[in-house]
GUFIMAR-732333 format. One line per field, with one value per residue (C-alpha): residue number from 1; residue in three letters; chain; x, y, z. Coordinates in nm, 4 decimals, padded with zeros to 6 digits, always signed. Each point is the difference from the previous one (the first is absolute). Layout:
n <- NUM  ...
res <- ala  ...
chain <- A  ...
east <- X  ...
north <- Y  ...
up <- Z  ...
! end
This chain:
n <- 1  2  3  4  5  6  7  8  9  10  11  12  13  14  15  16  17  18  19  20  21  22  23  24  25  26  27  28  29  30  31  32  33  34  35  36  37  38  39  40  41  42  43  44  45  46  47  48  49  50  51  52  53  54  55  56  57  58  59  60  61  62  63  64  65  66  67  68  69  70  71  72  73  74  75  76  77  78  79  80  81  82  83  84  85  86  87  88  89  90  91  92  93  94  95  96  97  98  99  100  101  102  103  104  105  106  107  108  109  110  111  112  113  114  115  116  117  118  119  120  121  122  123  124  125  126  127  128  129  130  131  132  133  134  135  136  137  138  139  140  141  142  143  144  145  146  147  148  149  150  151  152  153  154  155  156  157  158  159  160  161  162  163  164  165  166  167  168  169  170  171  172  173  174  175  176  177  178  179  180  181  182  183  184  185  186  187  188  189  190  191  192  193  194  195  196  197  198  199  200  201  202  203  204  205  206  207  208  209  210  211  212  213  214  215  216  217  218  219  220  221  222  223  224  225  226  227  228  229  230  231  232  233  234  235  236  237  238  239  240  241  242  243  244  245  246  247  248  249  250  251  252  253  254  255  256  257  258  259  260  261  262  263  264  265  266  267  268  269  270  271  272  273  274  275  276  277  278  279  280  281  282  283  284  285  286  287  288  289  290  291  292  293  294  295  296  297  298  299  300  301  302  303  304  305  306  307  308  309  310  311  312  313  314  315  316  317  318  319  320  321  322  323  324  325  326  327  328  329  330  331  332  333  334  335  336  337  338  339  340  341  342  343  344  345  346  347  348  349  350  351  352  353  354  355  356  357  358  359  360  361  362  363  364  365  366  367  368  369  370  371  372  373  374  375  376  377  378  379  380  381  382  383  384  385  386  387  388  389  390  391  392  393  394  395  396  397  398  399  400  401  402  403  404  405  406  407  408  409  410  411  412  413  414  415  416  417  418  419  420  421  422  423  424  425  426  427  428  429  430  431  432  433  434  435  436  437  438  439  440  441  442  443  444  445  446  447  448  449  450  451  452  453  454  455  456  457  458  459  460  461  462  463  464  465  466  467  468  469  470  471  472  473  474  475  476  477  478  479  480  481  482  483  484  485  486  487  488  489  490  491  492  493  494  495  496  497  498  499  500  501  502  503  504  505  506  507  508  509  510  511  512  513  514  515  516  517  518  519  520  521  522  523  524  525  526  527  528  529  530
res <- met  ile  val  val  ala  asn  ser  arg  leu  pro  glu  leu  ser  thr  pro  ala  leu  ile  asn  ala  gly  ser  ser  pro  ala  pro  leu  thr  leu  ile  asp  thr  glu  val  ser  arg  his  asp  val  glu  thr  pro  gln  asp  lys  gly  glu  arg  ala  leu  ala  arg  leu  tyr  ala  gln  gly  leu  lys  ala  ala  ser  ser  val  gly  gln  asp  pro  arg  lys  val  ser  val  thr  asp  ile  pro  pro  ser  ser  ser  phe  gly  gln  leu  arg  ala  arg  leu  gly  asp  met  leu  lys  ser  pro  ala  phe  lys  ala  trp  ala  gln  glu  lys  gln  leu  asp  leu  ser  gln  gly  val  thr  leu  asp  ala  ser  arg  gly  thr  ile  thr  ala  lys  arg  ala  gly  ser  ala  phe  ser  phe  ser  thr  glu  thr  arg  asn  gln  thr  val  asp  val  his  ser  phe  ser  gly  trp  pro  leu  leu  gln  asn  val  ala  lys  ala  leu  ala  gly  ser  gly  asn  ser  ile  glu  phe  lys  thr  ala  thr  thr  ala  arg  ala  ala  asp  ile  ala  gln  phe  tyr  gly  his  thr  leu  pro  phe  asp  pro  ser  leu  ser  pro  ser  glu  gln  asp  ala  ser  ile  thr  asp  tyr  ile  ala  gly  trp  glu  arg  lys  gly  thr  leu  ile  ser  asp  thr  ala  ser  his  pro  ser  gln  ala  asp  leu  glu  arg  his  ala  ser  lys  leu  gly  asp  gln  asn  asn  arg  gly  ala  val  val  ala  val  ile  pro  lys  leu  ala  ala  asp  ala  ala  ser  ser  ile  ala  gln  asp  leu  ala  ala  ala  ala  arg  glu  thr  pro  thr  leu  thr  glu  asp  glu  tyr  leu  glu  ala  ser  asn  gln  ala  thr  arg  gln  arg  met  gln  glu  ala  leu  asp  thr  pro  ile  glu  ile  asp  pro  thr  ser  ser  tyr  ala  arg  asp  his  asp  leu  lys  pro  gly  val  ala  val  thr  leu  arg  glu  tyr  leu  val  gly  his  gly  leu  leu  val  pro  lys  thr  pro  ser  glu  leu  ala  ala  ile  ala  pro  ser  leu  ala  ser  pro  pro  pro  leu  ser  pro  glu  his  gly  asn  met  gly  gly  ala  leu  ser  trp  pro  thr  leu  leu  ser  asn  lys  asp  gln  arg  thr  leu  ser  arg  val  ile  asp  asp  ala  leu  lys  asn  glu  pro  gln  asp  asn  leu  leu  glu  his  leu  thr  arg  asp  leu  asn  leu  asp  glu  lys  thr  leu  lys  asp  asp  pro  gly  arg  ile  ile  asp  asp  ile  leu  lys  ser  ser  asn  ala  gln  ala  ile  gly  arg  ala  ala  glu  gln  ala  ile  gly  glu  ile  ala  ser  pro  glu  pro  ile  asn  asp  trp  val  leu  ala  ala  leu  tyr  val  ser  leu  asp  lys  gln  ser  val  phe  thr  asp  pro  ser  phe  ser  thr  arg  thr  his  ile  ala  gly  phe  asp  leu  asn  ser  val  ser  gly  arg  ser  ala  ser  tyr  ile  arg  lys  ala  leu  ala  his  his  leu  ile  gln  thr  gly  leu  ala  thr  pro  arg  thr  val  asp  leu  ala  val  phe  ile  leu  leu  ser  arg  lys  ala  his  arg  ala  leu  gly  gln  gly  his  thr
chain <- A  A  A  A  A  A  A  A  A  A  A  A  A  A  A  A  A  A  A  A  A  A  A  A  A  A  A  A  A  A  A  A  A  A  A  A  A  A  A  A  A  A  A  A  A  A  A  A  A  A  A  A  A  A  A  A  A  A  A  A  A  A  A  A  A  A  A  A  A  A  A  A  A  A  A  A  A  A  A  A  A  A  A  A  A  A  A  A  A  A  A  A  A  A  A  A  A  A  A  A  A  A  A  A  A  A  A  A  A  A  A  A  A  A  A  A  A  A  A  A  A  A  A  A  A  A  A  A  A  A  A  A  A  A  A  A  A  A  A  A  A  A  A  A  A  A  A  A  A  A  A  A  A  A  A  A  A  A  A  A  A  A  A  A  A  A  A  A  A  A  A  A  A  A  A  A  A  A  A  A  A  A  A  A  A  A  A  A  A  A  A  A  A  A  A  A  A  A  A  A  A  A  A  A  A  A  A  A  A  A  A  A  A  A  A  A  A  A  A  A  A  A  A  A  A  A  A  A  A  A  A  A  A  A  A  A  A  A  A  A  A  A  A  A  A  A  A  A  A  A  A  A  A  A  A  A  A  A  A  A  A  A  A  A  A  A  A  A  A  A  A  A  A  A  A  A  A  A  A  A  A  A  A  A  A  A  A  A  A  A  A  A  A  A  A  A  A  A  A  A  A  A  A  A  A  A  A  A  A  A  A  A  A  A  A  A  A  A  A  A  A  A  A  A  A  A  A  A  A  A  A  A  A  A  A  A  A  A  A  A  A  A  A  A  A  A  A  A  A  A  A  A  A  A  A  A  A  A  A  A  A  A  A  A  A  A  A  A  A  A  A  A  A  A  A  A  A  A  A  A  A  A  A  A  A  A  A  A  A  A  A  A  A  A  A  A  A  A  A  A  A  A  A  A  A  A  A  A  A  A  A  A  A  A  A  A  A  A  A  A  A  A  A  A  A  A  A  A  A  A  A  A  A  A  A  A  A  A  A  A  A  A  A  A  A  A  A  A  A  A  A  A  A  A  A  A  A  A  A  A  A  A  A  A  A  A  A  A  A  A  A  A  A  A  A  A  A  A  A  A  A  A  A  A  A  A  A  A  A  A  A  A  A  A  A  A  A  A  A  A  A  A  A  A  A  A  A  A  A  A  A  A  A  A  A  A  A  A  A  A  A  A  A  A  A  A  A  A  A  A
east <- +00.0128  +00.1196  +00.0067  -00.1444  +00.1708  -00.3230  -00.1797  -00.3025  -00.0084  +00.0709  -00.2831  -00.2703  -00.1258  -00.1810  -00.3500  -00.0220  -00.0807  -00.3507  -00.0947  -00.1076  +00.1795  +00.0444  +00.3127  +00.2957  +00.3663  +00.1885  +00.1038  +00.3540  -00.0552  +00.2834  +00.0310  +00.0093  +00.2390  +00.2936  -00.0749  +00.1537  +00.3350  +00.0196  -00.0208  -00.2445  -00.2455  -00.2140  -00.3003  +00.2106  +00.0883  -00.3609  -00.1019  +00.2724  -00.1057  -00.3379  +00.0653  +00.1986  -00.2937  -00.2350  +00.1906  +00.0445  -00.3642  -00.0623  +00.2500  -00.1296  -00.3755  +00.1016  +00.1758  -00.3197  -00.2373  -00.1657  -00.1569  +00.2683  -00.2586  -00.0849  +00.3669  +00.0207  +00.3466  +00.1070  +00.2470  -00.0478  +00.2697  -00.1478  +00.2776  -00.1355  -00.2374  -00.2679  +00.0758  -00.0340  -00.3414  -00.1272  +00.0898  -00.1706  -00.3204  +00.0518  +00.0221  -00.3212  -00.1933  +00.1300  -00.0928  -00.2474  -00.2364  -00.0088  -00.0249  -00.3111  -00.1535  +00.0831  -00.1750  -00.3194  -00.0258  +00.1000  +00.2985  +00.2602  +00.3329  +00.1983  -00.0700  +00.1377  -00.1820  -00.0410  -00.0062  -00.1289  +00.1533  -00.2049  -00.3593  +00.0761  -00.0974  +00.1827  -00.0785  +00.0579  -00.1446  -00.3015  -00.0562  -00.3500  -00.1818  +00.1959  -00.2204  +00.0281  +00.2970  -00.0681  +00.3074  -00.1838  +00.1935  -00.0397  +00.1566  -00.1678  +00.0635  -00.0530  +00.0059  +00.3116  -00.0848  -00.1678  +00.3356  +00.1204  +00.3538  -00.0976  +00.1668  +00.3475  -00.0821  -00.0847  +00.3150  +00.2144  -00.2145  +00.0225  +00.3688  +00.0474  -00.2508  +00.2233  -00.1233  -00.2874  -00.2860  -00.0330  +00.2532  +00.0023  +00.1337  +00.0242  +00.3598  +00.2715  +00.2607  -00.1929  -00.1812  -00.1128  +00.2461  -00.2934  -00.0089  +00.3858  -00.0187  -00.2654  +00.1685  +00.2940  -00.1798  +00.0644  -00.2340  +00.0367  +00.0203  -00.2873  -00.1761  -00.1942  -00.0087  +00.3808  +00.1776  +00.1912  +00.3361  -00.1315  -00.1355  +00.3426  +00.1908  -00.2072  +00.0463  +00.3707  +00.0077  -00.1898  +00.2406  +00.3108  -00.1452  +00.0598  +00.2164  +00.3382  -00.0838  -00.0731  -00.3136  -00.3739  -00.0059  -00.0515  +00.2169  -00.3244  -00.3080  -00.1235  +00.1113  -00.0769  +00.2723  +00.1538  -00.2350  -00.3141  +00.1549  +00.0492  -00.3325  -00.1715  +00.1904  -00.0593  -00.3958  +00.0041  +00.1652  -00.2376  -00.3077  +00.1470  +00.0567  -00.3696  -00.1101  +00.1972  -00.1540  -00.3568  +00.0437  +00.1018  -00.2243  -00.3391  +00.1486  +00.1864  -00.3091  -00.2067  +00.2553  +00.0407  -00.3884  -00.0226  +00.3132  -00.1783  -00.3248  +00.2061  +00.1854  -00.3060  -00.1780  +00.3045  -00.0305  -00.3408  +00.0552  +00.2613  -00.1656  -00.3776  -00.0678  +00.1989  -00.1681  -00.0842  +00.3289  +00.2166  -00.1465  +00.0670  +00.3273  +00.0726  -00.1490  +00.2192  +00.3291  -00.0973  -00.0746  +00.3542  +00.1821  -00.1720  +00.0357  +00.3544  +00.0395  -00.1679  +00.1975  +00.3353  -00.0782  +00.2944  -00.0742  +00.2785  +00.0655  +00.0436  +00.3561  -00.0703  -00.2661  +00.0305  -00.0773  +00.3216  +00.1863  -00.1107  +00.0760  +00.3248  -00.0977  +00.1883  -00.1773  -00.1545  -00.0463  -00.3372  -00.1628  -00.3085  -00.3150  +00.0016  +00.3029  -00.1459  -00.3423  +00.1954  +00.2289  -00.2997  -00.1443  -00.2877  -00.1097  +00.0771  -00.3214  -00.1038  -00.2621  -00.0620  -00.2718  +00.2263  +00.2692  -00.2646  -00.0995  +00.3541  -00.0139  -00.2516  +00.1904  +00.3432  -00.1754  -00.1273  +00.2819  -00.0168  -00.0556  +00.3590  +00.0451  -00.0463  +00.2908  +00.1006  -00.1550  -00.1403  +00.1708  +00.2195  +00.3286  +00.2950  -00.2412  -00.1455  +00.3027  +00.0274  +00.2466  -00.1967  +00.1953  +00.0734  -00.1478  +00.3706  +00.0209  -00.3458  +00.1173  +00.3283  -00.2391  -00.1821  +00.3262  +00.0859  -00.3572  +00.0627  +00.3217  -00.1608  -00.2575  +00.2337  -00.0448  -00.3538  -00.2723  -00.2247  +00.1214  -00.2073  +00.1589  -00.3180  -00.0570  +00.3583  +00.0270  -00.3786  +00.0655  +00.0389  -00.2689  -00.3596  -00.2061  -00.3146  -00.3040  -00.0549  +00.3544  -00.0079  -00.3224  +00.0572  +00.3721  +00.1934  +00.2802  +00.0618  +00.1009  +00.2272  +00.1701  +00.0475  +00.1249  +00.2568  +00.1175  +00.0894  +00.3569  -00.0961  -00.1326  +00.3083  +00.2307  -00.1769  +00.0011  +00.3811  +00.0657  -00.1878  +00.1737  +00.3384  -00.1158  -00.1525  +00.1328  -00.0353  -00.2694  -00.0735  -00.3071  -00.0855  -00.0590  +00.1744  -00.0245  -00.3747  -00.0526  +00.2181  -00.2441  -00.3094  +00.1327  +00.0920  -00.3518  -00.1596  +00.2352  -00.0555  -00.3685  +00.0388  +00.2722  -00.2116  +00.0565  +00.3746  +00.1104  -00.2162  +00.1817  -00.1572  -00.2056  -00.3505  -00.2053  +00.0882  -00.3569  -00.2002  +00.1959  +00.0355  +00.1880  -00.1296  -00.3626  -00.1427  -00.1854  -00.1860  -00.1997  -00.1619  -00.0313  -00.3089  -00.0411  -00.0105  +00.2861  -00.0516  -00.0733  +00.3444  +00.1516  -00.1460  +00.0720  +00.3574  +00.0190  -00.1457  +00.2676  +00.2699  -00.0993  -00.0411  +00.3240  +00.2000  +00.0981  -00.1656  -00.1516  -00.3421  +00.1959  +00.1767  -00.2061  -00.1831  +00.3349  +00.1288  -00.3060  +00.0656  +00.3746  -00.0981  -00.2891  +00.1851  +00.2189  -00.2018  -00.3778  -00.0104  -00.3852  -00.0644  +00.0933  -00.3260  -00.0637  +00.1906  +00.3494  +00.0237
north <- +00.0048  +00.3402  +00.2459  +00.3374  +00.2871  +00.1846  -00.3033  +00.0079  -00.3802  +00.0666  +00.2392  -00.2244  -00.3844  -00.2194  -00.1053  -00.3820  -00.2263  -00.1001  -00.3832  -00.1997  -00.2921  -00.4149  -00.2363  +00.0773  -00.0856  +00.2706  +00.3012  +00.1317  +00.3696  +00.1907  +00.3787  +00.1612  +00.2724  -00.2545  +00.0391  +00.3457  -00.1092  -00.2401  -00.2951  -00.2504  -00.1916  -00.2722  +00.2168  +00.1998  -00.3218  -00.0971  +00.3287  -00.0316  -00.3460  +00.0994  +00.2896  -00.2412  -00.2698  +00.2883  +00.1558  -00.3515  -00.0672  +00.3213  -00.0502  -00.3589  +00.1293  +00.3019  -00.2084  -00.2051  +00.2810  -00.0992  +00.2431  +00.0779  +00.0435  -00.3539  -00.1422  -00.2438  +00.0403  -00.3379  -00.0769  +00.3464  +00.0443  -00.0326  +00.2674  +00.2836  +00.2282  -00.1284  -00.3597  +00.0494  +00.1669  -00.2502  -00.2670  +00.1805  +00.0084  -00.3758  -00.0693  +00.1939  -00.1842  -00.3359  +00.0917  -00.2139  +00.2800  +00.1296  -00.3497  -00.0753  +00.3396  -00.0875  -00.3403  +00.1868  +00.1955  -00.3009  +00.1816  -00.2303  +00.1516  -00.2718  +00.1659  +00.3582  +00.3231  +00.3506  +00.2510  +00.3345  +00.2008  +00.3096  -00.1489  -00.2890  -00.3028  -00.3243  -00.1895  -00.3657  -00.3159  -00.1335  -00.3706  -00.1802  -00.0505  -00.0967  -00.3008  -00.1401  -00.1062  +00.2509  +00.1313  +00.3038  +00.3301  +00.3449  +00.3440  +00.1174  +00.3510  +00.0055  +00.3027  -00.0820  +00.2417  -00.2758  -00.1863  +00.0674  +00.0684  +00.2402  +00.3010  -00.1529  -00.1954  +00.3473  +00.1595  -00.2550  -00.0016  +00.3758  -00.0238  -00.2647  +00.2229  +00.2948  +00.2488  -00.2345  -00.1200  -00.3829  -00.2822  -00.3546  -00.2777  -00.3586  -00.1049  +00.2361  -00.0865  +00.0892  +00.3332  +00.1937  +00.2645  +00.2402  -00.0731  +00.0413  +00.3180  +00.1783  -00.1059  +00.2037  +00.2875  -00.0827  +00.0506  -00.2866  +00.1648  -00.1746  +00.1426  -00.2499  +00.2469  -00.0360  -00.2313  -00.3060  +00.1987  +00.3267  -00.1975  -00.1755  +00.3322  +00.1425  -00.3050  +00.0268  +00.3568  -00.0570  -00.2616  +00.2231  +00.2413  -00.1887  -00.2927  +00.1735  +00.0381  -00.3687  +00.0462  +00.1222  +00.1887  +00.3676  +00.2711  +00.2284  -00.2548  -00.1276  -00.3385  -00.2417  +00.0622  -00.2443  +00.1213  -00.0833  -00.3487  -00.0574  +00.1125  -00.1980  -00.3194  +00.0803  +00.0631  -00.3312  -00.1546  +00.1355  -00.1137  -00.3600  +00.0053  +00.0897  -00.2746  -00.2519  +00.0936  +00.0305  -00.3410  -00.1881  +00.2016  -00.1915  -00.3319  +00.0823  +00.1636  -00.3114  -00.2417  +00.1770  +00.0243  -00.3935  -00.0586  +00.1931  -00.1927  -00.2999  +00.0729  +00.1166  -00.3256  -00.2077  +00.1868  -00.0504  -00.3804  +00.0072  +00.1859  -00.0427  +00.1970  +00.3496  +00.2795  +00.3261  +00.1776  -00.3073  -00.0437  +00.3891  -00.0496  -00.3027  +00.1991  +00.2840  -00.2331  -00.1779  +00.3360  +00.1149  -00.2747  -00.0596  +00.3527  -00.0005  -00.2813  +00.1822  +00.3374  -00.1870  -00.1158  +00.1073  +00.2561  +00.0239  +00.3566  +00.1592  +00.1037  +00.3164  +00.1025  +00.2929  -00.2256  -00.1971  +00.3138  +00.1639  -00.3188  -00.0776  -00.3252  -00.2061  -00.2065  -00.3247  +00.1102  -00.0372  +00.1752  -00.1167  +00.1077  +00.1910  +00.1875  +00.1014  +00.1379  +00.1907  +00.1337  +00.1573  +00.1427  -00.2634  -00.1078  -00.3714  -00.1981  -00.2101  -00.2140  -00.2078  +00.2705  +00.3029  -00.1615  -00.0878  +00.3926  +00.1147  -00.1607  +00.2355  +00.3041  -00.1351  -00.0924  +00.3596  +00.2203  +00.3645  +00.1701  +00.1633  +00.3664  +00.2145  -00.0755  +00.3717  +00.0653  +00.3755  +00.1109  +00.2124  -00.2101  +00.1635  +00.2260  -00.2788  -00.1628  -00.0784  +00.3257  +00.2788  +00.2122  +00.3360  +00.3184  +00.0621  -00.3429  +00.0286  +00.3638  -00.1877  -00.2575  +00.2716  +00.1611  -00.3651  +00.0371  +00.3482  -00.1216  -00.2967  +00.2577  +00.2733  -00.0806  -00.1023  +00.2414  -00.0595  +00.0274  -00.3218  -00.3223  -00.2148  +00.1410  -00.0772  -00.3603  -00.1010  +00.1486  -00.3239  -00.1885  -00.0560  +00.1470  -00.1761  +00.0886  -00.3742  -00.0786  +00.3388  -00.1039  -00.3817  -00.0110  +00.3234  -00.2096  -00.1583  +00.3466  +00.0688  -00.3007  +00.0849  +00.3494  -00.1680  -00.2205  +00.2772  +00.1181  +00.3527  -00.1230  -00.1748  +00.2667  +00.2400  -00.2755  -00.0626  +00.3865  +00.0430  -00.2909  +00.1595  +00.3364  -00.0686  -00.3556  -00.3854  -00.1486  -00.3396  -00.0730  -00.3142  +00.2359  +00.3407  +00.1557  -00.0749  +00.1679  +00.2960  +00.0198  -00.0214  +00.2732  +00.2177  -00.0245  +00.0876  +00.2799  +00.1496  +00.0093  +00.1623  +00.2531  +00.2371  -00.2056  -00.0761  +00.3877  +00.1232  +00.0039  -00.0879  -00.2281  -00.0321  -00.2465  -00.3409  -00.1030  +00.2590  +00.1202  -00.1443  +00.1944  +00.3307  -00.1762  +00.0207  -00.3113  +00.1846  +00.1762  -00.3165  -00.1543  -00.2263  -00.0097  -00.3357  -00.1739  +00.0760  +00.3919  +00.0088  -00.1446  +00.2329  +00.2959  -00.1013  -00.0835  +00.3588  +00.1692  -00.1881  +00.1146  +00.3507  +00.0074  -00.1466  -00.3071  -00.2394  -00.0109  -00.1234  -00.3009  -00.0796  +00.1439  -00.3422  -00.1609  +00.2950  -00.0024  -00.3813  +00.0688  +00.2756  -00.1558  -00.3271  +00.1569  +00.2504  -00.0915  -00.3590  -00.0710  +00.2972  -00.2038  -00.2160  -00.3390  -00.0873  +00.1645  -00.2357
up <- -00.0030  -00.0837  +00.2746  -00.0834  +00.1634  +00.0928  +00.1056  +00.2123  +00.1109  +00.3558  +00.0253  -00.1411  +00.0321  -00.2375  +00.0804  +00.0352  -00.2851  -00.0152  -00.0128  -00.3102  -00.2013  -00.1782  +00.0495  -00.2179  +00.0351  +00.1549  -00.2140  -00.0208  -00.0967  -00.0933  +00.0693  -00.3532  +00.1497  -00.0440  -00.3731  +00.0044  +00.0833  -00.2854  +00.2291  -00.2127  +00.2596  -00.0803  -00.0363  -00.2732  -00.1757  -00.0065  -00.1612  -00.2683  -00.0563  -00.0459  -00.2459  -00.1967  -00.0246  -00.0647  -00.2899  -00.1538  +00.0187  -00.1825  -00.2488  -00.1058  +00.0047  -00.2190  -00.2565  -00.0880  +00.0316  +00.3572  +00.2094  +00.2607  +00.2940  -00.0451  +00.0312  +00.2841  +00.1971  +00.2008  +00.2834  +00.1536  +00.2318  +00.3533  +00.1587  -00.2380  +00.1741  -00.2682  +00.0704  +00.3839  -00.0249  -00.2392  +00.2660  +00.2730  -00.2168  -00.0820  +00.3506  +00.0846  -00.2585  +00.1233  +00.3607  +00.1608  +00.0801  -00.3539  -00.1448  +00.2049  -00.0930  -00.3553  +00.0426  +00.1415  -00.2940  -00.2478  -00.1627  -00.1474  +00.0769  -00.1756  -00.3549  +00.1263  +00.1041  -00.0872  +00.2974  -00.0372  +00.2933  -00.0894  +00.0203  +00.2092  -00.2163  -00.0835  -00.3181  -00.0396  -00.1846  +00.1864  -00.0393  -00.0005  +00.3251  +00.2838  +00.0408  -00.3596  -00.2097  -00.2859  -00.1723  -00.1449  +00.1042  -00.0670  +00.1299  +00.3146  +00.1524  +00.3611  +00.2561  +00.2368  +00.2796  +00.1898  +00.0425  +00.3385  -00.1131  -00.2875  +00.1409  -00.0101  -00.3306  -00.1555  +00.1295  -00.1726  -00.3323  -00.0031  +00.0485  -00.2802  -00.2442  +00.0100  -00.2445  -00.0855  +00.1942  -00.0530  -00.0343  -00.1242  +00.2281  -00.0453  +00.1407  +00.1543  -00.2339  -00.3187  -00.0888  -00.3095  -00.1413  +00.0434  +00.3936  +00.0175  -00.1726  +00.1932  +00.3466  -00.1111  -00.1444  -00.3708  -00.3079  -00.2330  -00.3559  -00.2014  -00.3212  -00.2137  -00.2604  -00.0312  -00.2525  +00.1551  -00.0936  +00.1555  +00.3224  +00.0302  -00.0181  +00.2941  +00.1974  -00.0558  +00.0730  +00.3327  +00.1029  -00.0906  +00.2350  +00.2903  -00.0898  +00.0367  +00.3897  +00.0118  +00.2345  -00.0588  +00.3347  -00.0891  +00.1752  -00.0082  +00.0184  +00.3324  +00.1004  +00.2875  +00.2736  +00.2180  +00.2694  -00.2278  -00.0395  +00.3552  +00.0876  -00.2389  +00.1247  +00.3681  -00.0369  -00.2153  +00.2954  +00.2555  -00.1898  -00.0424  +00.3704  +00.0595  -00.2394  +00.1852  +00.3334  -00.1218  -00.1725  +00.3315  +00.2527  -00.0631  +00.0286  +00.3320  +00.1551  -00.0997  +00.1422  +00.3037  +00.0725  -00.0756  +00.2098  +00.3082  -00.0504  +00.0119  +00.3216  +00.1801  -00.0982  +00.1261  +00.3103  +00.0663  -00.0537  +00.2441  +00.2634  -00.0490  +00.2997  -00.0988  +00.1579  -00.2120  +00.1012  -00.0471  -00.3480  -00.0686  +00.1276  -00.2546  -00.2791  +00.0609  +00.0197  -00.3043  -00.1972  +00.1151  -00.1033  -00.3392  -00.0697  +00.0965  -00.2611  -00.2664  +00.0506  -00.0030  -00.3755  -00.2037  -00.2866  -00.2826  -00.0450  -00.3456  -00.0093  -00.2066  +00.2237  +00.2202  +00.2980  -00.0772  -00.0429  +00.3117  +00.2020  -00.1731  -00.0925  -00.2460  -00.2861  +00.1154  +00.3801  +00.1181  +00.3053  +00.2021  -00.0577  +00.3172  -00.0960  -00.3343  +00.1444  +00.2649  -00.2500  -00.1702  +00.2928  +00.0401  +00.3383  +00.0645  -00.0363  +00.3190  -00.1516  -00.3271  -00.0981  +00.0618  -00.2042  -00.2982  +00.0266  -00.0831  -00.3569  -00.1698  +00.1319  -00.1394  -00.3262  -00.0628  +00.1052  +00.0464  -00.3414  -00.1434  +00.0667  -00.3402  -00.2116  +00.0169  +00.3360  +00.0401  -00.3053  +00.2077  -00.0676  +00.1705  +00.1939  +00.1851  +00.1207  +00.3688  +00.0434  -00.1774  -00.2784  +00.1299  -00.1439  -00.1124  -00.1747  -00.1717  -00.1360  -00.1412  -00.1593  -00.1753  -00.1096  -00.1476  -00.1891  -00.1314  -00.1309  -00.1833  -00.1546  -00.0922  -00.3846  +00.0272  -00.1335  +00.2852  +00.3576  +00.1048  +00.1143  -00.0359  -00.3515  -00.0626  +00.1116  -00.1513  -00.3387  -00.1706  +00.2027  -00.0780  +00.2960  -00.1062  +00.2467  +00.0746  +00.1041  +00.2266  +00.1648  +00.0329  +00.0383  +00.0416  +00.1671  -00.3523  -00.1394  +00.2926  -00.0821  -00.3543  +00.1225  +00.2357  -00.2953  -00.2245  -00.0610  +00.0699  +00.3348  +00.1033  -00.1046  +00.2384  +00.2707  -00.0398  +00.0039  +00.3003  +00.1835  -00.0977  +00.1136  +00.3475  +00.0782  +00.0090  +00.1991  +00.1145  -00.2087  -00.2055  -00.2831  +00.0558  -00.3479  -00.0234  +00.3340  -00.1135  -00.3090  +00.2112  +00.2124  -00.2901  -00.1399  +00.3335  +00.0589  -00.3280  +00.0326  +00.3397  -00.0097  +00.2062  +00.2935  -00.0675  -00.0270  +00.2848  +00.3172  +00.2288  -00.2671  -00.0109  +00.2182  -00.1201  +00.0944  -00.1469  -00.3198  -00.3184  -00.2565  +00.1199  +00.0426  +00.3225  +00.0826  +00.2751  -00.2810  -00.1043  +00.3536  +00.0025  -00.3640  -00.2151  -00.1335  -00.3526  +00.0852  +00.1580  -00.2991  -00.2390  +00.2167  +00.0356  -00.3732  -00.0825  +00.2298  -00.1634  -00.3483  +00.1075  +00.1657  -00.3022  +00.2120  -00.2369  -00.3365  -00.0773  -00.1548  +00.3364  +00.2842  +00.0818  +00.0641  +00.1856  +00.2214  +00.0524  +00.1063  +00.2280  +00.1741  +00.0214  +00.2799  +00.1664  -00.0455  -00.1213  +00.0976  -00.2470  -00.2799  +00.0391  -00.1495  -00.2781  +00.1304  +00.3111
! end
């Protein structure tokens, strides 16, 4: 890890990872900073090997006039970032929890699936009735939100989709060239109106643009970081742990209850004249003994999980059910019924926090940015916009995006994702980090971009000393003036204020409202922006 001279790491902390995950082999994740010192790591080698395979596949397809988007690349290096995320997705689709869900939906996963991370759907072959031997199959698209592990599955699918929305998956080591291209932020050149020779020339030019570097990773496009890969692996491991515990609890509870009943029957046979107090004592003793046996059951812990990391467990090391429950802050059950009641709560883990939290980014770190730092961030924004015709960061970062009304209403977070992936946004994030300092955050660059968006919309608070009340003012708009009004009224009033003051345009105002209210008045977003 490179030490930054103006690092703010000692000041700030990183929030604990949220649980989720399925049972993969341990990942060896490499800090990509090493590459800057010309030391080729296994991940670097994987990226180079994938680039070669990708180029070979495109050249072969181009020579015979094949659509390059449909080229299949095999033997994807597992150490490449693409290969690691594909392996994570494969592990999730093979997990007992997902296989049980897919069986309930009558999906045939063996023929491959298409995941749409934006819509939350999965498309796969569907066999005939589960109770017949029909071989007739057809494609079926199913809403996957009902799968308890969907939040994690969506995160992995989004990361793999890159600049796109959906991905095809059959095996971790084989993928379409189109899926590889969108993961690395590339656009495959294909124009059916071109002649074969012209199409071949366009593919050749495309490959030449990055082949000399030997890797598909762009210096400007967003790319999953080491922290992203670690986080996905950890959440997947946590989900697998929960699945293992949930699977064993019903039998343990049933066996304990049966054993307690047998113990009491035996005690009654041995001493037919048991008093009520003696019977109660025998019952308590049998319950304590059988529950102790149940809670001493070993649970194998996924080595990639946060539990294994937090408890410094080596691969293959098991813990007792009691230790696992205590480690997750759960009360140790004293009866079979209490043990059985734990399974549903573990099977339905707490929902994940919004992917970008309250959209404040660096403004929402445990140690808040000082007003001085926010002014420095504002100067970074001004520098980025010095050659722009409009002094508007949101307009600058959304210029090439389609801000359609449906997406703004149903999934504004998707537009935020697209903004964060852009080269312009990443450049601003890196400039902010250099100007203000490094931070111990899983996604520091994204955090700086989110903070920059907010600061650009609320300069009035940043450059007022003391600043406006953080509770009642948003970009110069006084929330007290709309106190008691409906959420839709508040949004419209704020939108009108932003347009009147030039902080947003009619094109960007809905997104500006979403960014501002997400941090200061989330309830005012109303249904559809939760």
